[in-house]
KOLLUM-84940 format. One record per residue (C-alpha): x negated, y negated, z; chain; residue in one letter. Coordinates in nm, 2 decimals, always signed. Layout:
BEGIN
((X, Y, Z), A, A)
...
// end
This chain:
BEGIN
((+2.69, +0.02, +0.49), A, M)
((+3.00, -0.18, +0.59), A, F)
((+2.88, -0.15, +0.95), A, E)
((+2.55, -0.29, +0.86), A, E)
((+2.71, -0.58, +0.66), A, I)
((+2.94, -0.66, +0.95), A, C)
((+2.66, -0.65, +1.21), A, E)
((+2.43, -0.87, +1.00), A, S)
((+2.43, -1.25, +1.08), A, K)
((+2.43, -1.59, +0.92), A, I)
((+2.24, -1.79, +1.18), A, G)
((+2.41, -1.68, +1.50), A, K)
((+2.74, -1.58, +1.33), A, T)
((+2.82, -1.22, +1.29), A, R)
((+2.94, -1.16, +0.93), A, R)
((+3.21, -0.92, +1.05), A, G)
((+3.37, -1.21, +1.23), A, D)
((+3.41, -1.42, +0.92), A, L)
((+3.74, -1.42, +0.72), A, P)
((+3.71, -1.17, +0.44), A, Y)
((+3.95, -1.36, +0.21), A, A)
((+3.70, -1.65, +0.19), A, E)
((+3.41, -1.43, +0.07), A, M)
((+3.27, -1.57, -0.26), A, Q)
((+3.03, -1.43, -0.52), A, R)
((+2.73, -1.61, -0.37), A, R)
((+2.80, -1.46, -0.03), A, H)
((+2.79, -1.11, -0.19), A, V)
((+2.46, -1.18, -0.36), A, V)
((+2.32, -1.31, -0.03), A, E)
((+2.42, -1.00, +0.15), A, I)
((+2.28, -0.78, -0.13), A, R)
((+1.93, -0.95, -0.13), A, D)
((+1.91, -0.97, +0.25), A, E)
((+1.99, -0.61, +0.33), A, L)
((+1.82, -0.43, +0.04), A, R)
((+1.49, -0.48, -0.14), A, D)
((+1.50, -0.26, -0.45), A, T)
((+1.72, -0.30, -0.76), A, P)
((+1.90, +0.03, -0.73), A, G)
((+1.98, -0.02, -0.36), A, A)
((+2.10, -0.38, -0.42), A, R)
((+2.33, -0.25, -0.70), A, N)
((+2.47, +0.00, -0.46), A, H)
((+2.56, -0.28, -0.22), A, V)
((+2.75, -0.46, -0.49), A, I)
((+2.94, -0.14, -0.59), A, K)
((+3.03, -0.07, -0.23), A, T)
((+3.17, -0.41, -0.16), A, I)
((+3.35, -0.41, -0.50), A, S)
((+3.52, -0.08, -0.41), A, A)
((+3.64, -0.22, -0.08), A, L)
((+3.79, -0.53, -0.23), A, Y)
((+3.95, -0.33, -0.52), A, S)
((+4.13, -0.12, -0.26), A, W)
((+4.23, -0.44, -0.06), A, A)
((+4.38, -0.59, -0.38), A, I)
((+4.57, -0.27, -0.45), A, E)
((+4.74, -0.27, -0.10), A, V)
((+4.80, -0.65, -0.10), A, G)
((+4.53, -0.76, +0.15), A, L)
((+4.33, -0.96, -0.09), A, A)
((+4.38, -1.15, -0.42), A, E)
((+4.03, -1.16, -0.57), A, I)
((+3.73, -0.93, -0.57), A, N)
((+3.41, -1.14, -0.51), A, P)
((+3.18, -0.86, -0.62), A, A)
((+3.31, -0.85, -0.98), A, T)
((+3.10, -0.97, -1.27), A, K)
((+2.78, -0.97, -1.07), A, I)
((+2.51, -0.86, -1.31), A, K)
((+2.36, -0.52, -1.24), A, Q)
((+1.99, -0.54, -1.17), A, L)
((+1.75, -0.35, -1.39), A, D)
((+1.64, -0.04, -1.20), A, V)
((+1.37, +0.03, -1.46), A, N)
((+1.20, -0.31, -1.38), A, K)
((+0.97, -0.19, -1.11), A, A)
((+0.85, -0.44, -0.85), A, T)
((+0.49, -0.53, -0.92), A, H)
((+0.24, -0.38, -0.68), A, T)
((-0.02, -0.64, -0.56), A, W)
((-0.38, -0.56, -0.65), A, T)
((-0.67, -0.62, -0.41), A, V)
((-0.79, -0.91, -0.64), A, D)
((-0.44, -1.07, -0.61), A, E)
((-0.46, -1.04, -0.23), A, I)
((-0.79, -1.21, -0.23), A, R)
((-0.66, -1.48, -0.47), A, Q)
((-0.37, -1.55, -0.23), A, Y)
((-0.61, -1.56, +0.07), A, E)
((-0.84, -1.81, -0.11), A, S)
((-0.55, -2.05, -0.14), A, V)
((-0.39, -1.99, +0.20), A, H)
((-0.67, -1.99, +0.46), A, G)
((-0.69, -1.88, +0.82), A, P)
((-0.43, -2.05, +1.06), A, G)
((-0.16, -2.09, +0.79), A, T)
((+0.18, -1.94, +0.80), A, R)
((+0.13, -1.82, +0.45), A, A)
((-0.18, -1.61, +0.56), A, R)
((+0.01, -1.47, +0.86), A, L)
((+0.30, -1.36, +0.64), A, M)
((+0.06, -1.18, +0.41), A, L)
((-0.11, -0.99, +0.68), A, H)
((+0.21, -0.91, +0.87), A, L)
((+0.35, -0.76, +0.55), A, A)
((+0.03, -0.58, +0.46), A, M)
((-0.06, -0.44, +0.79), A, Y)
((+0.29, -0.34, +0.91), A, T)
((+0.47, -0.24, +0.59), A, G)
((+0.79, -0.40, +0.72), A, L)
((+1.06, -0.53, +0.50), A, R)
((+1.15, -0.90, +0.46), A, L)
((+1.44, -0.89, +0.71), A, A)
((+1.22, -0.73, +0.98), A, D)
((+0.93, -0.96, +0.91), A, L)
((+1.16, -1.26, +0.99), A, S)
((+1.24, -1.11, +1.33), A, K)
((+0.92, -0.95, +1.47), A, I)
((+0.74, -1.14, +1.75), A, G)
((+0.54, -1.09, +2.07), A, R)
((+0.83, -0.90, +2.24), A, Q)
((+0.77, -0.62, +1.99), A, H)
((+0.40, -0.58, +2.09), A, V)
((+0.28, -0.39, +2.39), A, R)
((-0.06, -0.26, +2.48), A, N)
((-0.19, -0.32, +2.13), A, G)
((+0.11, -0.14, +1.96), A, W)
((+0.39, -0.29, +1.76), A, L)
((+0.73, -0.11, +1.80), A, S)
((+1.04, -0.19, +1.61), A, I)
((+1.35, -0.02, +1.48), A, R)
((+1.38, -0.15, +1.12), A, P)
((+1.72, -0.29, +1.03), A, G)
((+1.75, -0.05, +0.73), A, K)
((+1.72, +0.25, +0.96), A, T)
((+1.92, +0.12, +1.26), A, R)
((+2.25, +0.24, +1.12), A, K)
((+2.11, +0.55, +0.93), A, S)
((+1.82, +0.76, +1.05), A, S)
((+1.76, +0.55, +1.36), A, G)
((+1.38, +0.59, +1.31), A, V)
((+1.16, +0.37, +1.52), A, N)
((+0.83, +0.24, +1.37), A, V)
((+0.53, +0.24, +1.61), A, D)
((+0.21, +0.09, +1.47), A, L)
((-0.13, -0.01, +1.62), A, P)
((-0.19, -0.38, +1.57), A, V)
((-0.51, -0.38, +1.37), A, L)
((-0.79, -0.62, +1.48), A, P)
((-0.76, -0.82, +1.15), A, A)
((-0.39, -0.87, +1.20), A, L)
((-0.44, -0.97, +1.57), A, Q)
((-0.70, -1.22, +1.46), A, A)
((-0.46, -1.38, +1.21), A, T)
((-0.18, -1.40, +1.47), A, I)
((-0.42, -1.57, +1.72), A, D)
((-0.53, -1.82, +1.46), A, E)
((-0.17, -1.93, +1.37), A, C)
((+0.10, -2.13, +1.55), A, K)
((+0.38, -1.88, +1.63), A, T)
((+0.73, -1.91, +1.78), A, G)
((+0.85, -1.78, +2.12), A, K)
((+1.05, -1.50, +1.97), A, M)
((+0.91, -1.47, +1.62), A, T)
((+0.56, -1.48, +1.48), A, F)
((+0.68, -1.67, +1.17), A, L)
((+0.85, -2.01, +1.21), A, I)
((+0.97, -2.29, +0.99), A, T)
((+0.82, -2.63, +0.97), A, E)
((+1.06, -2.73, +1.25), A, F)
((+0.95, -2.45, +1.48), A, G)
((+1.26, -2.24, +1.42), A, K)
((+1.28, -1.87, +1.32), A, P)
((+1.33, -1.79, +0.96), A, F)
((+1.63, -1.63, +0.82), A, T)
((+1.55, -1.34, +0.59), A, A)
((+1.65, -1.54, +0.28), A, N)
((+1.46, -1.84, +0.40), A, G)
((+1.14, -1.64, +0.45), A, L)
((+1.18, -1.48, +0.11), A, G)
((+1.22, -1.83, -0.05), A, N)
((+0.91, -1.95, +0.14), A, K)
((+0.71, -1.65, +0.04), A, M)
((+0.81, -1.73, -0.32), A, R)
((+0.67, -2.08, -0.28), A, D)
((+0.34, -1.95, -0.12), A, W)
((+0.29, -1.70, -0.41), A, C)
((+0.36, -1.97, -0.67), A, D)
((+0.11, -2.20, -0.50), A, E)
((-0.15, -1.92, -0.55), A, A)
((-0.05, -1.88, -0.92), A, Q)
((+0.09, -1.54, -0.84), A, L)
((+0.42, -1.58, -1.01), A, F)
((+0.48, -1.21, -1.06), A, H)
((+0.41, -1.11, -0.69), A, C)
((+0.67, -1.07, -0.41), A, S)
((+0.69, -0.95, -0.05), A, T)
((+0.82, -0.61, -0.15), A, H)
((+0.52, -0.57, -0.37), A, G)
((+0.29, -0.61, -0.07), A, L)
((+0.47, -0.31, +0.10), A, R)
((+0.40, -0.11, -0.22), A, K)
((+0.04, -0.22, -0.22), A, A)
((-0.01, -0.12, +0.14), A, G)
((+0.13, +0.23, +0.06), A, A)
((-0.08, +0.26, -0.25), A, T)
((-0.40, +0.16, -0.07), A, I)
((-0.33, +0.40, +0.22), A, A)
((-0.26, +0.69, -0.01), A, A)
((-0.57, +0.62, -0.22), A, E)
((-0.77, +0.62, +0.11), A, N)
((-0.63, +0.97, +0.19), A, G)
((-0.31, +0.90, +0.38), A, A)
((-0.08, +1.21, +0.37), A, T)
((+0.30, +1.21, +0.31), A, D)
((+0.36, +1.24, +0.69), A, E)
((+0.13, +0.95, +0.77), A, E)
((+0.31, +0.73, +0.52), A, L)
((+0.64, +0.83, +0.66), A, M)
((+0.52, +0.73, +1.01), A, A)
((+0.39, +0.39, +0.88), A, I)
((+0.69, +0.29, +0.67), A, Y)
((+0.98, +0.45, +0.86), A, G)
((+1.06, +0.68, +0.57), A, W)
((+1.24, +1.01, +0.66), A, V)
((+1.19, +1.22, +0.35), A, T)
((+0.88, +1.30, +0.13), A, K)
((+1.09, +1.19, -0.17), A, A)
((+0.99, +0.83, -0.06), A, Q)
((+0.62, +0.91, -0.02), A, T)
((+0.53, +1.15, -0.30), A, T)
((+0.51, +0.87, -0.56), A, T)
((+0.22, +0.73, -0.38), A, Y)
((+0.04, +1.04, -0.28), A, T)
((+0.08, +1.21, -0.62), A, K)
((-0.06, +0.90, -0.79), A, N)
((-0.35, +0.89, -0.55), A, A)
((-0.42, +1.26, -0.60), A, N)
((-0.41, +1.23, -0.98), A, R)
((-0.67, +0.95, -0.96), A, K)
((-0.90, +1.17, -0.74), A, R)
((-0.85, +1.47, -0.97), A, I)
((-0.92, +1.26, -1.27), A, A)
((-1.24, +1.12, -1.12), A, K)
((-1.36, +1.48, -1.05), A, K)
((-1.26, +1.59, -1.40), A, A)
((-1.45, +1.31, -1.57), A, V)
((-1.76, +1.38, -1.36), A, E)
((-1.76, +1.73, -1.50), A, K)
((-1.76, +1.59, -1.85), A, L)
((-2.10, +1.42, -1.77), A, M)
((-2.43, +1.58, -1.83), A, P)
((-2.66, +1.66, -1.54), A, E)
((-2.80, +1.35, -1.38), A, Q)
((-3.16, +1.45, -1.47), A, N)
((-3.08, +1.49, -1.84), A, S)
((-3.12, +1.21, -2.08), A, T)
((-2.91, +1.35, -2.36), A, E)
((-2.70, +1.66, -2.45), A, I)
((-2.90, +1.88, -2.69), A, V)
((-2.71, +2.13, -2.91), A, P)
((-2.82, +2.48, -2.83), A, R)
((-2.96, +2.55, -3.18), A, S)
((-3.18, +2.24, -3.16), A, E)
((-3.32, +2.35, -2.82), A, G)
((-3.44, +2.68, -2.95), A, L)
((-3.80, +2.73, -3.08), A, P)
((-3.84, +2.72, -3.46), A, K)
((-3.89, +3.05, -3.65), A, S)
((-4.25, +3.16, -3.65), A, G)
((-4.36, +2.97, -3.35), A, T)
((-4.43, +3.09, -3.00), A, K)
((-4.24, +2.96, -2.71), A, S)
((-4.42, +2.81, -2.42), A, A)
// end
């Protein structure tokens, strides 16, 4: 994790080249939110940085710990997963040719995290395939994500003004930082009255939709760069439960050609009468 922090950048400046004694609490929060996108993982970043500075203070290399007193995020507060209706609502506000629509479709059809969405561009696409090594896996599993560029996504890219090295650009034609893109996406969601929606929720929506359409654990791992089924079974199990429930409910229904369920005793001929 320390390697990842040091190799990350603020603009063109590598964080590992900055003076550690000048790190402040706001810098720690910035690193946390840029490098990780779930509450538990973000809390782990804080704990790791705090442990390093605690050691530095003990051996006389630092005087303060910038990671202390940063409130732990609630790991039980799950990120909202976008619904199809919410996606349509966002699209109704942000039409074709807008950066907001491009952001939505890039997130939906690639499953990439915010930091990677701020970096991808035409150099990552060849022969209809998008290939990138996500920042989160670069220092761990090293998994490379290779995805076909769906026609819907390609159409959105073609409709929108893009940069030379990144698809998504600011009003001034410059690439977004991860934080800058996250803040802009917050604005776009708010404009669509989707105050509870976020970029990470789109990643979850994509995984949910894929699983409900029959994607296997292995297929989700290939799409999202996951390396264990522990990261996919939440989606596939929930999808399987819905399919099983649908079949079970259908078994509770009477035959399609019956108009009502008749108790067995009522369907028998009365005593003393002949059956047909």
